[in-house]
C-alpha positions in Angstrom: 21.6 62.0 67.8 23.6 60.8 64.8 22.1 61.5 61.4 21.1 58.7 59.1 24.1 59.5 56.9 26.6 59.2 59.7 25.0 55.9 60.8 25.4 54.7 57.2 29.1 55.7 57.2 29.7 53.8 60.5 28.0 50.7 59.1 30.1 51.0 56.0 33.3 51.1 58.0 32.8 47.5 59.1 32.8 46.2 55.5 35.9 44.2 54.4 38.9 46.1 53.3 39.9 46.1 49.6 42.1 43.2 48.4 45.2 45.4 47.9 44.9 46.6 51.5 44.8 43.0 52.8 47.8 42.1 50.7 49.8 45.1 52.0 49.0 44.1 55.6 50.0 40.4 55.0 53.3 41.5 53.4 53.9 43.8 56.3 53.3 41.1 58.9 55.5 38.6 57.0 58.3 41.2 56.7 58.0 41.9 60.4 58.2 38.2 61.3 61.2 37.7 59.0 62.9 40.7 60.5 62.3 39.4 64.0 63.8 36.0 63.0 66.7 37.6 61.4 67.2 39.9 64.4 67.0 37.0 66.7 69.4 34.9 64.7 71.8 37.8 64.3 71.7 38.4 68.0 73.1 34.9 68.8 76.9 35.1 68.8 78.8 32.4 66.9 80.6 31.5 70.2 77.3 30.1 71.6 77.6 27.1 69.3 81.1 26.5 70.7 80.1 27.0 74.3 81.0 24.3 76.8 77.9 22.3 77.6 76.7 21.3 81.0 74.5 18.2 81.6 74.6 15.4 84.1 74.0 12.8 81.3 76.7 14.3 79.1 79.1 14.4 82.0 78.3 10.8 82.8 78.9 9.7 79.2 82.3 11.5 79.0 83.4 9.9 82.3 82.1 6.6 81.1 84.2 6.9 77.9 87.2 7.6 80.1 86.5 4.3 81.9 86.1 2.8 78.4 89.7 3.6 77.5 91.0 2.3 80.8 89.1 -1.0 80.5 90.4 -1.4 76.9 94.0 -1.1 78.2 93.4 -3.3 81.3 91.7 -6.2 79.5 93.7 -6.2 76.4 96.5 -8.2 78.0 94.3 -11.3 78.5 94.5 -12.5 74.9 98.0 -11.0 74.5 99.7 -13.0 77.2 100.9 -16.0 75.1 102.2 -13.7 72.3 103.7 -11.3 74.7 105.4 -14.0 76.7 107.0 -15.5 73.5 108.1 -12.1 72.3 109.7 -11.0 75.5 111.1 -14.4 76.5 109.2 -15.2 79.7 106.8 -18.0 80.6 103.0 -17.6 81.1 103.1 -17.4 84.9 105.7 -14.6 84.7 103.8 -12.8 81.9 100.8 -12.7 84.2 102.8 -10.1 86.3 101.9 -7.6 83.6 98.3 -7.8 84.9 99.4 -7.7 88.5 101.7 -4.7 87.9 98.7 -2.9 86.6 96.0 -3.9 89.1 98.1 -3.5 92.3 98.8 0.3 91.9 95.3 0.6 90.3 93.8 -0.6 93.6 96.2 1.3 96.0 95.9 4.6 94.2 92.1 4.6 94.7 92.9 5.7 98.3 94.5 8.8 96.9 92.0 9.9 94.3 88.9 9.4 96.5 89.7 12.2 99.0 91.1 14.4 96.2 87.9 14.1 94.2 85.9 14.9 97.3 87.9 18.1 97.7 88.5 19.2 94.1 85.7 17.5 92.2 85.3 14.5 89.9 86.1 16.2 86.5 89.5 17.9 87.4 90.8 14.6 88.7 89.5 12.6 85.7 91.2 15.1 83.3 94.6 15.1 84.9 94.9 11.4 85.3 93.7 10.6 81.8 96.3 13.0 80.4 99.1 10.9 82.0 97.3 7.7 81.0 97.5 8.7 77.3 101.3 8.9 77.7 101.6 5.7 79.7 99.6 3.4 77.5 101.3 4.7 74.4 104.7 4.0 76.1 103.6 0.4 76.7 103.7 -0.2 73.0 107.3 1.0 72.9 108.7 -1.2 75.7 111.8 -3.1 74.7 112.0 -5.5 77.6 109.6 -7.3 80.0 111.0 -5.3 83.0 110.4 -2.0 81.2 106.9 -3.1 80.3 106.1 -4.0 83.9 107.5 -0.6 85.1 105.3 1.3 82.6 102.3 -0.7 83.5 102.7 0.2 87.2 102.7 3.9 86.2 99.7 3.5 83.9 97.7 1.5 86.4 98.4 4.2 89.0 96.8 7.0 86.9 94.1 4.8 85.4 92.8 4.2 88.9 90.8 7.4 88.8 88.6 6.7 85.8 85.9 4.3 86.9 85.6 5.6 90.5 85.1 9.2 89.3 82.2 8.0 87.1 80.7 5.9 89.9 81.0 8.8 92.4 79.4 11.2 89.9 76.4 8.8 89.6 76.0 8.8 93.4 76.2 12.7 93.3 73.8 13.3 90.4 71.2 10.5 90.5 68.8 9.3 93.2 69.2 5.7 94.4 66.2 4.4 92.5 67.5 6.0 89.3 71.0 4.7 89.6 70.5 1.3 87.8 69.9 3.3 84.6 72.9 5.5 85.2 75.0 2.4 86.1 73.9 0.8 82.9 75.7 3.5 81.0 78.9 3.0 82.9 78.7 -0.8 82.7 77.7 -0.9 79.1 80.6 1.3 77.9 83.0 -0.7 80.0 81.6 -3.9 78.6 82.0 -2.7 75.1 85.6 -1.8 75.7 86.2 -5.3 77.1 84.5 -6.8 74.1 86.7 -4.8 71.7 89.9 -5.3 73.7 89.4 -9.1 73.9 88.6 -9.4 70.2 91.0 -6.7 68.9 93.8 -7.9 71.2 93.8 -11.3 69.8 93.4 -10.2 66.2 96.1 -7.5 66.4 98.5 -9.9 68.2 98.0 -12.5 65.3 98.3 -10.1 62.4 100.3 -7.1 63.6 101.8 -7.2 67.1 100.8 -7.3 70.8 102.0 -3.7 70.8 99.3 -2.4 68.4 96.5 -2.4 70.9 98.4 0.0 73.2 99.0 2.6 70.4 95.3 2.3 69.4 94.1 2.9 72.9 96.5 5.8 73.5 95.0 7.6 70.4 91.5 6.9 71.6 92.1 8.1 75.1 93.5 11.4 73.7 90.2 12.1 71.9 88.3 11.3 75.1 90.6 13.7 77.0 89.7 16.5 74.6 86.0 15.8 75.3 86.5 15.9 79.1 88.1 19.3 78.8 85.3 20.5 76.5 82.4 19.8 78.9 81.7 22.1 81.9 81.1 20.5 85.3 78.3 21.6 87.6 79.5 19.9 90.8 80.3 21.9 93.9 82.6 19.8 96.1 81.8 20.1 99.8 84.4 20.0 102.5 84.7 16.6 104.1 86.6 17.6 107.3 90.0 16.3 105.9 91.2 13.1 104.5 91.8 11.3 107.8 88.3 12.3 109.0 86.7 10.9 105.8 88.5 7.6 106.1 87.6 7.3 109.8 84.0 7.9 108.9 84.1 5.3 106.1 85.7 2.6 108.3 83.1 3.5 111.0 80.3 2.5 108.7 79.7 -0.7 110.7 78.3 -3.7 108.9 78.1 -1.9 105.6 81.8 -2.5 105.3 80.8 -6.0 104.2 80.5 -4.5 100.7 84.3 -3.6 100.8 85.2 -7.2 101.7 82.9 -8.6 99.0 84.7 -6.4 96.5 88.0 -7.8 97.5 86.8 -11.4 97.1 85.1 -10.5 93.8 88.4 -9.1 92.5 90.4 -12.1 93.7 88.0 -14.8 92.3 86.2 -13.3 89.3 88.8 -10.8 88.0 91.8 -13.0 88.8 90.3 -16.0 87.1 89.4 -14.1 84.0 93.0 -13.1 83.5 94.1 -16.6 82.5 91.2 -17.7 80.3 92.9 -16.8 77.1 96.0 -18.7 78.1 93.9 -21.7 79.1 92.3 -21.8 75.6 95.7 -21.6 74.0 97.2 -24.3 76.3 94.4 -26.9 76.1 93.2 -26.6 72.5 96.1 -24.7 70.8 93.8 -22.1 69.3 95.1 -19.2 67.3 95.1 -15.8 68.9 92.3 -14.6 66.6 90.1 -17.5 67.7 91.0 -16.8 71.3 90.1 -13.2 70.9 86.8 -14.0 69.4 86.0 -16.5 72.2 86.8 -14.0 74.8 84.7 -11.4 72.9 81.6 -13.5 73.8 82.4 -12.6 77.4 82.4 -8.9 76.5 79.2 -9.3 74.4 77.5 -10.8 77.5 78.6 -7.8 79.5 77.1 -5.5 76.9 73.7 -7.3 76.8 73.5 -7.8 80.6 74.4 -4.1 81.2 71.6 -3.0 78.9 69.2 -5.4 80.7 70.2 -4.1 84.2 67.4 -1.5 84.6 64.8 -4.1 83.6 66.2 -6.6 86.1 66.5 -4.1 88.9 62.7 -3.4 88.6 61.9 -7.1 88.9 64.5 -8.6 91.3 65.9 -7.6 94.7 69.6 -6.8 95.0 70.3 -10.0 97.0 68.6 -12.1 94.3 70.5 -10.5 91.5 73.8 -11.0 93.4 73.0 -14.7 94.0 72.1 -15.2 90.3 75.4 -13.7 89.3 77.3 -15.9 91.7 75.5 -19.1 90.5 76.2 -18.3 86.9 79.9 -17.8 87.7 80.1 -21.0 89.6 78.6 -23.0 86.8 80.9 -21.2 84.3 84.2 -21.9 86.0 83.4 -25.5 86.9 82.1 -26.3 83.5 85.2 -24.7 81.8 87.3 -27.3 83.6 85.2 -30.2 82.3 84.0 -29.4 78.7 85.7 -31.4 76.0 85.6 -28.8 73.2 86.7 -25.3 72.8 83.3 -24.4 71.2 81.6 -25.3 74.5 84.2 -23.3 76.4 83.5 -20.3 74.3 79.8 -20.6 75.0 80.5 -20.6 78.8 82.1 -17.2 78.4 78.6 -15.9 78.0 77.6 -17.3 81.4 80.6 -15.7 83.0 79.8 -12.3 81.5 76.2 -12.4 82.9 77.5 -13.6 86.2 79.9 -10.7 86.5 77.2 -8.1 85.8 74.7 -9.7 88.2 77.1 -9.6 91.2 79.2 -6.6 90.4 76.3 -4.1 89.7 74.8 -4.8 93.1 78.1 -4.1 94.9 78.6 -1.0 92.9 75.2 0.4 93.7 75.7 -0.3 97.4 79.1 1.3 97.4 77.6 4.7 96.4 75.6 4.9 99.6 78.2 3.8 102.2 79.0 7.4 103.1 77.2 10.0 100.9 79.0 13.0 102.4 82.4 11.6 101.4 81.3 9.4 98.5 84.5 9.7 96.6 86.5 8.3 99.6 84.0 5.5 100.2 84.1 4.4 96.6 87.9 4.7 96.6 88.0 2.1 99.4 85.6 -0.1 97.5 87.6 0.1 94.3 90.9 -0.4 96.2 89.5 -3.6 97.6 88.3 -4.8 94.2 91.6 -4.3 92.4 93.9 -5.3 95.3 91.9 -8.5 95.3 92.3 -8.8 91.5 96.1 -8.3 91.8 96.3 -10.9 94.6 94.0 -13.3 92.8 96.1 -13.1 89.6 99.3 -13.9 91.5 97.7 -16.7 93.4 95.9 -18.3 90.5 99.0 -18.0 88.3 101.0 -19.9 90.9 98.3 -22.5 91.3 98.2 -23.1 87.6 101.9 -23.6 87.6 101.6 -26.2 90.4 98.4 -28.2 89.5 97.4 -27.1 86.0 94.5 -25.2 84.5 91.6 -27.6 85.0 92.1 -28.2 88.7 92.5 -24.5 89.3 89.3 -23.6 87.4 87.4 -26.2 89.4 88.7 -24.9 92.7 87.9 -21.4 91.6 84.3 -22.4 90.9 83.9 -24.0 94.4 85.4 -20.9 96.0 82.8 -18.7 94.3 80.1 -20.6 96.1 81.4 -19.3 99.5 81.6 -15.8 98.0 78.0 -16.0 96.8 76.7 -17.2 100.2 78.6 -14.5 102.1 77.3 -11.8 99.7 73.7 -13.0 100.0 73.9 -12.8 103.8 75.6 -9.4 103.8 73.2 -7.8 101.5 70.1 -9.2 103.3 71.3 -7.9 106.7 72.4 -4.4 105.6 70.3 -1.5 104.1 71.4 0.3 100.9 71.7 3.7 102.6 74.5 4.9 104.7 75.0 7.8 107.1 74.6 11.2 105.4 
């Protein structure tokens, strides 16, 4: 058995250590922790901070910014038409061909980029086309004749066609259907902000600098976005679709879901085509300056921004057919009232209605287009976008001719009545088809 002395020593060993011993231990622990942190920090290479990031939201934002640049280029001509027509020696109806020359190849080339994106991926197509877009939109500002400008707009529209569908297809790839309103809100909001800026800046720059300035500005902006697209790293793995013809056969075999394609064509013809001439209408009827025209049209862009941010909230509370009908009704009221109001201030306020109307109808058709054929989503969205912009090009030409024949006010009234039929057809089509498509 242990002796009393040994037991005393054992009991004494449990007493607290002297202060200097505690201090040495604490310093030792601190030094070890500091060394570990230093070692960890030293082990991280500097290149890690320059590594290419990969995130579905970051990728979506970069694709949305590409669509931002394209929309800035597309919509800028609306307030520029009177100034551009005067500078290049053509009338307003002829000047409207600048918009048609852009939207026609924009719509047709969707049919090329959709299958290419299904085969090679969304990001590679977005990068290559935006590179040519930078050159094309900058060249628009250097055009010395109307014919030259139209030719460059054809080229620019052809490559710009890839921007928005790549973002829309990526949303379909990376987000579940119930989460897509939030993702679509990003795409719609950035596009709306670009329209807001293009409509306002287009008028201001046309008045104080030149109609050419907006193209130089957009070219520089698109170049910065292009650098961002090359910086991010995509995570998609394109799957084989069985060939281009097989993909198109599958899309056109989607049955009643093809009503979405036809609605896109009508939407482009009536809503996009009508929007093209609103700046010229304000100038012709009230002789407003280009700055005031730009600010009036900016209210349309502001309404797009606000309604885009409200889209997730509305999607949780309203069915898709209800949102579509609400958008159609607002558009009908907007166009008919524009033909009747006595003051430009009232006309400016109606731009807000038209902006909310566009978001209400278009966001529903966009969401439905992502589910027509999930296994070849890029091809399906290409057909959707083709219909939208071919309709826009046709509508611009038809509405421009009608304005020349009967004037702005009768044309706007007829446009509003036509949107009633579009809204009724859309409500029926959405009610009788399901969102999902064959997988």
